[in-house]
TIVO-2410 file (N, C-alpha, C; in nm, 3 decimals):
# residues 134
REC num residu      c1      c2      c3 atome chaine
REC   1      A   0.089  -0.113   0.020     N      A
REC   1      A   0.004  -0.009   0.002    CA      A
REC   1      A   0.071   0.125   0.028     C      A
REC   2      K   0.188   0.135   0.058     N      A
REC   2      K   0.292   0.223   0.055    CA      A
REC   2      K   0.344   0.273  -0.078     C      A
REC   3      Q   0.401   0.184  -0.111     N      A
REC   3      Q   0.435   0.166  -0.294    CA      A
REC   3      Q   0.342   0.270  -0.338     C      A
REC   4      Q   0.222   0.179  -0.346     N      A
REC   4      Q   0.125   0.246  -0.439    CA      A
REC   4      Q   0.074   0.400  -0.389     C      A
REC   5      D   0.086   0.471  -0.260     N      A
REC   5      D   0.104   0.579  -0.243    CA      A
REC   5      D   0.188   0.666  -0.278     C      A
REC   6      G   0.362   0.593  -0.301     N      A
REC   6      G   0.431   0.721  -0.311    CA      A
REC   6      G   0.425   0.751  -0.476     C      A
REC   7      A   0.367   0.617  -0.557     N      A
REC   7      A   0.341   0.624  -0.675    CA      A
REC   7      A   0.257   0.756  -0.733     C      A
REC   8      A   0.138   0.725  -0.636     N      A
REC   8      A   0.041   0.852  -0.675    CA      A
REC   8      A   0.098   0.958  -0.594     C      A
REC   9      A   0.163   0.962  -0.489     N      A
REC   9      A   0.252   1.159  -0.492    CA      A
REC   9      A   0.294   1.155  -0.614     C      A
REC  10      M   0.397   1.097  -0.655     N      A
REC  10      M   0.474   1.121  -0.770    CA      A
REC  10      M   0.373   1.135  -0.881     C      A
REC  11      E   0.283   1.127  -0.920     N      A
REC  11      E   0.163   1.135  -1.023    CA      A
REC  11      E   0.115   1.264  -0.984     C      A
REC  12      M   0.081   1.308  -0.865     N      A
REC  12      M  -0.007   1.395  -0.863    CA      A
REC  12      M   0.108   1.547  -0.816     C      A
REC  13      Q   0.210   1.490  -0.842     N      A
REC  13      Q   0.296   1.667  -0.837    CA      A
REC  13      Q   0.303   1.772  -0.994     C      A
REC  14      P   0.289   1.869  -0.924     N      A
REC  14      P   0.297   1.966  -1.061    CA      A
REC  14      P   0.370   1.942  -1.153     C      A
REC  15      L   0.374   1.971  -1.312     N      A
REC  15      L   0.477   1.978  -1.419    CA      A
REC  15      L   0.526   2.105  -1.369     C      A
REC  16      K   0.680   2.113  -1.389     N      A
REC  16      K   0.756   2.205  -1.423    CA      A
REC  16      K   0.756   2.245  -1.582     C      A
REC  17      S   0.754   2.326  -1.566     N      A
REC  17      S   0.694   2.439  -1.711    CA      A
REC  17      S   0.774   2.558  -1.694     C      A
REC  18      A   0.739   2.655  -1.802     N      A
REC  18      A   0.763   2.776  -1.827    CA      A
REC  18      A   0.723   2.858  -1.741     C      A
REC  19      E   0.556   2.815  -1.713     N      A
REC  19      E   0.456   2.888  -1.607    CA      A
REC  19      E   0.482   2.794  -1.488     C      A
REC  20      G   0.607   2.743  -1.427     N      A
REC  20      G   0.588   2.612  -1.309    CA      A
REC  20      G   0.630   2.710  -1.194     C      A
REC  21      G   0.652   2.826  -1.201     N      A
REC  21      G   0.656   2.908  -1.080    CA      A
REC  21      G   0.779   2.857  -0.992     C      A
REC  22      E   0.760   2.859  -0.834     N      A
REC  22      E   0.878   2.889  -0.785    CA      A
REC  22      E   0.977   2.749  -0.745     C      A
REC  23      G   0.939   2.644  -0.831     N      A
REC  23      G   1.015   2.504  -0.803    CA      A
REC  23      G   1.104   2.534  -0.890     C      A
REC  24      D   1.103   2.601  -1.020     N      A
REC  24      D   1.203   2.613  -1.153    CA      A
REC  24      D   1.325   2.706  -1.097     C      A
REC  25      D   1.285   2.805  -1.010     N      A
REC  25      D   1.361   2.927  -0.974    CA      A
REC  25      D   1.452   2.829  -0.845     C      A
REC  26      K   1.450   2.743  -0.766     N      A
REC  26      K   1.475   2.660  -0.665    CA      A
REC  26      K   1.587   2.616  -0.735     C      A
REC  27      D   1.526   2.502  -0.834     N      A
REC  27      D   1.626   2.442  -0.897    CA      A
REC  27      D   1.743   2.524  -1.006     C      A
REC  28      K   1.680   2.553  -1.003     N      A
REC  28      K   1.785   2.678  -1.138    CA      A
REC  28      K   1.917   2.734  -1.008     C      A
REC  29      K   1.894   2.792  -0.946     N      A
REC  29      K   1.958   2.853  -0.795    CA      A
REC  29      K   2.029   2.744  -0.755     C      A
REC  30      K   1.990   2.620  -0.760     N      A
REC  30      K   2.093   2.508  -0.696    CA      A
REC  30      K   2.179   2.472  -0.801     C      A
REC  31      S   2.116   2.442  -0.908     N      A
REC  31      S   2.257   2.417  -1.036    CA      A
REC  31      S   2.315   2.515  -1.053     C      A
REC  32      N   2.312   2.659  -1.069     N      A
REC  32      N   2.426   2.744  -1.081    CA      A
REC  32      N   2.486   2.744  -0.948     C      A
REC  33      M   2.470   2.770  -0.802     N      A
REC  33      M   2.516   2.724  -0.754    CA      A
REC  33      M   2.648   2.616  -0.762     C      A
REC  34      H   2.610   2.482  -0.795     N      A
REC  34      H   2.718   2.396  -0.777    CA      A
REC  34      H   2.791   2.404  -0.921     C      A
REC  35      K   2.734   2.456  -1.058     N      A
REC  35      K   2.834   2.552  -1.145    CA      A
REC  35      K   2.933   2.630  -1.105     C      A
REC  36      K   2.922   2.720  -1.023     N      A
REC  36      K   3.002   2.838  -0.955    CA      A
REC  36      K   3.114   2.788  -0.870     C      A
REC  37      E   3.067   2.662  -0.762     N      A
REC  37      E   3.164   2.630  -0.693    CA      A
REC  37      E   3.250   2.498  -0.788     C      A
REC  38      K   3.413   2.567  -0.744     N      A
REC  38      K   3.523   2.513  -0.794    CA      A
REC  38      K   3.623   2.446  -0.696     C      A
REC  39      S   3.654   2.319  -0.715     N      A
REC  39      S   3.751   2.258  -0.595    CA      A
REC  39      S   3.868   2.283  -0.641     C      A
REC  40      V   3.936   2.303  -0.500     N      A
REC  40      V   4.073   2.394  -0.479    CA      A
REC  40      V   4.175   2.340  -0.602     C      A
REC  41      L   4.167   2.199  -0.660     N      A
REC  41      L   4.232   2.160  -0.760    CA      A
REC  41      L   4.190   2.265  -0.890     C      A
REC  42      Q   4.098   2.307  -0.929     N      A
REC  42      Q   4.071   2.377  -1.017    CA      A
REC  42      Q   4.078   2.558  -0.994     C      A
REC  43      G   4.097   2.547  -0.913     N      A
REC  43      G   4.108   2.720  -0.877    CA      A
REC  43      G   4.275   2.719  -0.873     C      A
REC  44      K   4.344   2.615  -0.832     N      A
REC  44      K   4.500   2.647  -0.823    CA      A
REC  44      K   4.534   2.590  -0.998     C      A
REC  45      L   4.446   2.525  -1.077     N      A
REC  45      L   4.507   2.489  -1.210    CA      A
REC  45      L   4.471   2.639  -1.301     C      A
REC  46      T   4.348   2.702  -1.250     N      A
REC  46      T   4.316   2.832  -1.313    CA      A
REC  46      T   4.433   2.927  -1.281     C      A
REC  47      K   4.467   2.931  -1.179     N      A
REC  47      K   4.571   3.039  -1.139    CA      A
REC  47      K   4.708   2.995  -1.201     C      A
REC  48      L   4.756   2.882  -1.220     N      A
REC  48      L   4.846   2.814  -1.268    CA      A
REC  48      L   4.817   2.857  -1.452     C      A
REC  49      A   4.710   2.825  -1.502     N      A
REC  49      A   4.690   2.861  -1.681    CA      A
REC  49      A   4.740   2.967  -1.662     C      A
REC  50      V   4.653   3.059  -1.585     N      A
REC  50      V   4.688   3.232  -1.618    CA      A
REC  50      V   4.846   3.251  -1.591     C      A
REC  51      Q   4.900   3.203  -1.509     N      A
REC  51      Q   5.037   3.266  -1.493    CA      A
REC  51      Q   5.123   3.178  -1.632     C      A
REC  52      I   5.120   3.097  -1.620     N      A
REC  52      I   5.171   3.028  -1.772    CA      A
REC  52      I   5.118   3.111  -1.917     C      A
REC  53      G   5.010   3.173  -1.904     N      A
REC  53      G   4.963   3.237  -2.007    CA      A
REC  53      G   5.033   3.390  -1.992     C      A
REC  54      K   5.052   3.425  -1.920     N      A
REC  54      K   5.121   3.545  -1.884    CA      A
REC  54      K   5.261   3.539  -1.902     C      A
REC  55      A   5.322   3.420  -1.861     N      A
REC  55      A   5.481   3.409  -1.912    CA      A
REC  55      A   5.479   3.341  -2.013     C      A
REC  56      G   5.377   3.337  -2.102     N      A
REC  56      G   5.434   3.302  -2.244    CA      A
REC  56      G   5.402   3.402  -2.337     C      A
REC  57      L   5.337   3.486  -2.283     N      A
REC  57      L   5.314   3.611  -2.356    CA      A
REC  57      L   5.438   3.705  -2.354     C      A
REC  58      V   5.513   3.719  -2.197     N      A
REC  58      V   5.644   3.799  -2.179    CA      A
REC  58      V   5.743   3.732  -2.269     C      A
REC  59      M   5.746   3.590  -2.256     N      A
REC  59      M   5.876   3.560  -2.357    CA      A
REC  59      M   5.844   3.531  -2.518     C      A
REC  60      S   5.715   3.580  -2.582     N      A
REC  60      S   5.704   3.588  -2.714    CA      A
REC  60      S   5.712   3.714  -2.737     C      A
REC  61      A   5.686   3.828  -2.625     N      A
REC  61      A   5.733   3.948  -2.681    CA      A
REC  61      A   5.855   3.977  -2.675     C      A
REC  62      I   5.930   3.896  -2.594     N      A
REC  62      I   6.068   3.928  -2.586    CA      A
REC  62      I   6.117   3.864  -2.718     C      A
REC  63      T   6.127   3.747  -2.753     N      A
REC  63      T   6.104   3.680  -2.901    CA      A
REC  63      T   6.125   3.767  -2.973     C      A
REC  64      V   6.014   3.822  -3.043     N      A
REC  64      V   5.991   3.897  -3.119    CA      A
REC  64      V   6.099   4.008  -3.097     C      A
REC  65      I   6.105   4.097  -3.009     N      A
REC  65      I   6.194   4.233  -2.988    CA      A
REC  65      I   6.318   4.137  -3.015     C      A
REC  66      I   6.396   4.065  -2.971     N      A
REC  66      I   6.534   4.035  -2.985    CA      A
REC  66      I   6.524   4.000  -3.116     C      A
REC  67      L   6.448   3.951  -3.235     N      A
REC  67      L   6.471   3.904  -3.345    CA      A
REC  67      L   6.463   3.998  -3.439     C      A
REC  68      V   6.380   4.112  -3.373     N      A
REC  68      V   6.370   4.279  -3.459    CA      A
REC  68      V   6.521   4.360  -3.436     C      A
REC  69      L   6.552   4.344  -3.296     N      A
REC  69      L   6.676   4.417  -3.285    CA      A
REC  69      L   6.828   4.364  -3.361     C      A
REC  70      Y   6.840   4.200  -3.366     N      A
REC  70      Y   6.898   4.134  -3.430    CA      A
REC  70      Y   6.908   4.196  -3.604     C      A
REC  71      F   6.789   4.181  -3.626     N      A
REC  71      F   6.791   4.193  -3.796    CA      A
REC  71      F   6.831   4.341  -3.834     C      A
REC  72      A   6.766   4.439  -3.708     N      A
REC  72      A   6.828   4.573  -3.749    CA      A
REC  72      A   6.944   4.581  -3.744     C      A
REC  73      I   7.031   4.505  -3.643     N      A
REC  73      I   7.168   4.580  -3.621    CA      A
REC  73      I   7.251   4.498  -3.696     C      A
REC  74      D   7.201   4.374  -3.734     N      A
REC  74      D   7.289   4.306  -3.831    CA      A
REC  74      D   7.264   4.365  -4.001     C      A
REC  75      T   7.179   4.408  -4.028     N      A
REC  75      T   7.136   4.503  -4.153    CA      A
REC  75      T   7.207   4.623  -4.176     C      A
REC  76      F   7.160   4.711  -4.082     N      A
REC  76      F   7.182   4.833  -4.129    CA      A
REC  76      F   7.320   4.864  -4.050     C      A
REC  77      V   7.351   4.806  -3.932     N      A
REC  77      V   7.481   4.847  -3.870    CA      A
REC  77      V   7.626   4.776  -3.927     C      A
REC  78      V   7.609   4.628  -3.919     N      A
REC  78      V   7.712   4.556  -3.953    CA      A
REC  78      V   7.715   4.545  -4.074     C      A
REC  79      K   7.632   4.516  -4.175     N      A
REC  79      K   7.632   4.536  -4.323    CA      A
REC  79      K   7.644   4.654  -4.385     C      A
REC  80      K   7.586   4.730  -4.291     N      A
REC  80      K   7.569   4.895  -4.354    CA      A
REC  80      K   7.503   4.881  -4.421     C      A
REC  81      K   7.427   4.877  -4.498     N      A
REC  81      K   7.295   4.856  -4.591    CA      A
REC  81      K   7.173   4.973  -4.569     C      A
REC  82      Q   7.119   5.059  -4.639     N      A
REC  82      Q   7.057   5.184  -4.644    CA      A
REC  82      Q   6.925   5.094  -4.659     C      A
REC  83      W   6.815   5.141  -4.561     N      A
REC  83      W   6.679   5.145  -4.600    CA      A
REC  83      W   6.609   5.214  -4.716     C      A
REC  84      L   6.636   5.139  -4.813     N      A
REC  84      L   6.588   5.180  -4.924    CA      A
REC  84      L   6.428   5.183  -4.943     C      A
REC  85      P   6.373   5.272  -5.053     N      A
REC  85      P   6.232   5.249  -5.041    CA      A
REC  85      P   6.163   5.120  -5.119     C      A
REC  86      E   6.214   5.087  -5.183     N      A
REC  86      E   6.222   4.969  -5.334    CA      A
REC  86      E   6.227   4.790  -5.227     C      A
REC  87      C   6.277   4.845  -5.129     N      A
REC  87      C   6.360   4.740  -4.992    CA      A
REC  87      C   6.240   4.707  -4.890     C      A
REC  88      T   6.143   4.811  -4.896     N      A
REC  88      T   6.040   4.797  -4.809    CA      A
REC  88      T   5.957   4.692  -4.755     C      A
REC  89      P   5.928   4.598  -4.874     N      A
REC  89      P   5.815   4.496  -4.882    CA      A
REC  89      P   5.927   4.394  -4.821     C      A
REC  90      V   6.016   4.388  -4.827     N      A
REC  90      V   6.124   4.253  -4.806    CA      A
REC  90      V   6.157   4.310  -4.654     C      A
REC  91      Y   6.164   4.389  -4.589     N      A
REC  91      Y   6.183   4.447  -4.470    CA      A
REC  91      Y   6.032   4.376  -4.381     C      A
REC  92      V   5.890   4.435  -4.437     N      A
REC  92      V   5.797   4.393  -4.374    CA      A
REC  92      V   5.787   4.287  -4.355     C      A
REC  93      Q   5.826   4.154  -4.453     N      A
REC  93      Q   5.796   4.040  -4.468    CA      A
REC  93      Q   5.893   3.999  -4.390     C      A
REC  94      Y   6.006   4.022  -4.333     N      A
REC  94      Y   6.080   3.985  -4.214    CA      A
REC  94      Y   5.996   3.998  -4.088     C      A
REC  95      F   5.949   4.132  -4.065     N      A
REC  95      F   5.893   4.149  -3.970    CA      A
REC  95      F   5.768   4.076  -3.962     C      A
REC  96      V   5.703   4.061  -4.014     N      A
REC  96      V   5.610   3.961  -4.015    CA      A
REC  96      V   5.611   3.852  -3.978     C      A
REC  97      K   5.700   3.744  -4.056     N      A
REC  97      K   5.780   3.617  -3.989    CA      A
REC  97      K   5.837   3.639  -3.869     C      A
REC  98      F   5.885   3.739  -3.788     N      A
REC  98      F   5.964   3.754  -3.659    CA      A
REC  98      F   5.821   3.738  -3.574     C      A
REC  99      F   5.713   3.823  -3.613     N      A
REC  99      F   5.554   3.820  -3.546    CA      A
REC  99      F   5.508   3.695  -3.542     C      A
REC 100      I   5.507   3.604  -3.673     N      A
REC 100      I   5.470   3.487  -3.652    CA      A
REC 100      I   5.539   3.398  -3.537     C      A
REC 101      I   5.655   3.390  -3.552     N      A
REC 101      I   5.747   3.311  -3.461    CA      A
REC 101      I   5.725   3.363  -3.324     C      A
REC 102      G   5.691   3.523  -3.298     N      A
REC 102      G   5.661   3.513  -3.139    CA      A
REC 102      G   5.515   3.475  -3.130     C      A
REC 103      V   5.434   3.476  -3.261     N      A
REC 103      V   5.288   3.411  -3.141    CA      A
REC 103      V   5.313   3.258  -3.200     C      A
REC 104      T   5.393   3.159  -3.222     N      A
REC 104      T   5.396   3.035  -3.224    CA      A
REC 104      T   5.463   3.013  -3.088     C      A
REC 105      V   5.556   3.086  -3.051     N      A
REC 105      V   5.622   3.081  -2.884    CA      A
REC 105      V   5.505   3.072  -2.793     C      A
REC 106      L   5.320   3.182  -2.827     N      A
REC 106      L   5.306   3.187  -2.743    CA      A
REC 106      L   5.168   3.040  -2.761     C      A
REC 107      V   5.170   3.051  -2.872     N      A
REC 107      V   5.073   2.869  -2.869    CA      A
REC 107      V   5.156   2.748  -2.816     C      A
REC 108      V   5.293   2.786  -2.796     N      A
REC 108      V   5.347   2.667  -2.758    CA      A
REC 108      V   5.333   2.666  -2.610     C      A
REC 109      A   5.340   2.797  -2.526     N      A
REC 109      A   5.323   2.782  -2.374    CA      A
REC 109      A   5.144   2.762  -2.335     C      A
REC 110      V   5.086   2.825  -2.451     N      A
REC 110      V   4.961   2.839  -2.433    CA      A
REC 110      V   4.846   2.751  -2.548     C      A
REC 111      P   4.777   2.694  -2.497     N      A
REC 111      P   4.743   2.617  -2.637    CA      A
REC 111      P   4.584   2.717  -2.666     C      A
REC 112      E   4.507   2.773  -2.571     N      A
REC 112      E   4.389   2.852  -2.643    CA      A
REC 112      E   4.458   2.947  -2.742     C      A
REC 113      G   4.606   2.978  -2.758     N      A
REC 113      G   4.628   3.057  -2.905    CA      A
REC 113      G   4.606   2.981  -3.000     C      A
REC 114      L   4.613   2.860  -3.010     N      A
REC 114      L   4.600   2.798  -3.136    CA      A
REC 114      L   4.516   2.894  -3.285     C      A
REC 115      P   4.404   2.918  -3.218     N      A
REC 115      P   4.336   2.957  -3.322    CA      A
REC 115      P   4.403   3.103  -3.388     C      A
REC 116      L   4.426   3.173  -3.305     N      A
REC 116      L   4.471   3.276  -3.344    CA      A
REC 116      L   4.605   3.249  -3.440     C      A
REC 117      A   4.718   3.194  -3.406     N      A
REC 117      A   4.853   3.140  -3.474    CA      A
REC 117      A   4.777   3.078  -3.611     C      A
REC 118      V   4.660   2.994  -3.620     N      A
REC 118      V   4.630   2.942  -3.742    CA      A
REC 118      V   4.566   3.054  -3.823     C      A
REC 119      T   4.483   3.169  -3.771     N      A
REC 119      T   4.425   3.273  -3.858    CA      A
REC 119      T   4.542   3.340  -3.886     C      A
REC 120      I   4.625   3.400  -3.819     N      A
REC 120      I   4.741   3.467  -3.856    CA      A
REC 120      I   4.836   3.403  -3.970     C      A
REC 121      S   4.819   3.264  -3.967     N      A
REC 121      S   4.954   3.180  -4.042    CA      A
REC 121      S   4.868   3.144  -4.201     C      A
REC 122      L   4.743   3.160  -4.215     N      A
REC 122      L   4.669   3.141  -4.314    CA      A
REC 122      L   4.655   3.264  -4.411     C      A
REC 123      A   4.618   3.387  -4.303     N      A
REC 123      A   4.619   3.489  -4.393    CA      A
REC 123      A   4.733   3.518  -4.431     C      A
REC 124      Y   4.816   3.550  -4.420     N      A
REC 124      Y   5.006   3.557  -4.408    CA      A
REC 124      Y   5.004   3.458  -4.555     C      A
REC 125      S   4.955   3.347  -4.571     N      A
REC 125      S   5.017   3.277  -4.682    CA      A
REC 125      S   4.925   3.302  -4.781     C      A
REC 126      V   4.803   3.293  -4.755     N      A
REC 126      V   4.724   3.374  -4.865    CA      A
REC 126      V   4.756   3.507  -4.932     C      A
REC 127      K   4.830   3.578  -4.870     N      A
REC 127      K   4.841   3.713  -4.897    CA      A
REC 127      K   4.986   3.700  -4.993     C      A
REC 128      V   5.081   3.598  -4.972     N      A
REC 128      V   5.204   3.584  -5.001    CA      A
REC 128      V   5.177   3.523  -5.120     C      A
REC 129      R   5.052   3.409  -5.133     N      A
REC 129      R   5.056   3.375  -5.269    CA      A
REC 129      R   5.004   3.472  -5.327     C      A
REC 130      N   4.902   3.558  -5.318     N      A
REC 130      N   4.851   3.675  -5.406    CA      A
REC 130      N   4.949   3.767  -5.476     C      A
REC 131      I   5.036   3.801  -5.405     N      A
REC 131      I   5.136   3.898  -5.431    CA      A
REC 131      I   5.270   3.831  -5.552     C      A
REC 132      K   5.279   3.640  -5.539     N      A
REC 132      K   5.333   3.593  -5.626    CA      A
REC 132      K   5.284   3.551  -5.735     C      A
REC 133      N   5.140   3.541  -5.752     N      A
REC 133      N   5.081   3.507  -5.881    CA      A
REC 133      N   5.040   3.646  -5.948     C      A
REC 134      N   5.037   3.750  -5.879     N      A
REC 134      N   5.048   3.910  -5.958    CA      A
REC 134      N   5.185   3.888  -5.990     C      A
***
């Protein structure tokens, strides 16, 4: 008899719908509270990921700066070449390559940077192919 009463009680409960009222709000609050809570390990991993991202960004910037300085010093000081207007596209290509190398360093440190690297690389390769074809 108790099992039948329990089944009847289950059948008699109001349905939860968009008009359902208070029952929905309580369930949503409970589910949101569970989603917002992070374990200690998740918190530490998030903090570590942010630190790795910052370190990767710093190393990427340092890499680009070193490559640009090395190129400029080697080309214009050691080899004593002049910056000629007709050579500007070649120099810009070098700087774009240096930037791509910097983004690659960032992607190695932070995998979330992969879509940016793919986008930049594809755009650069399409641009270079269009220049060569013309």
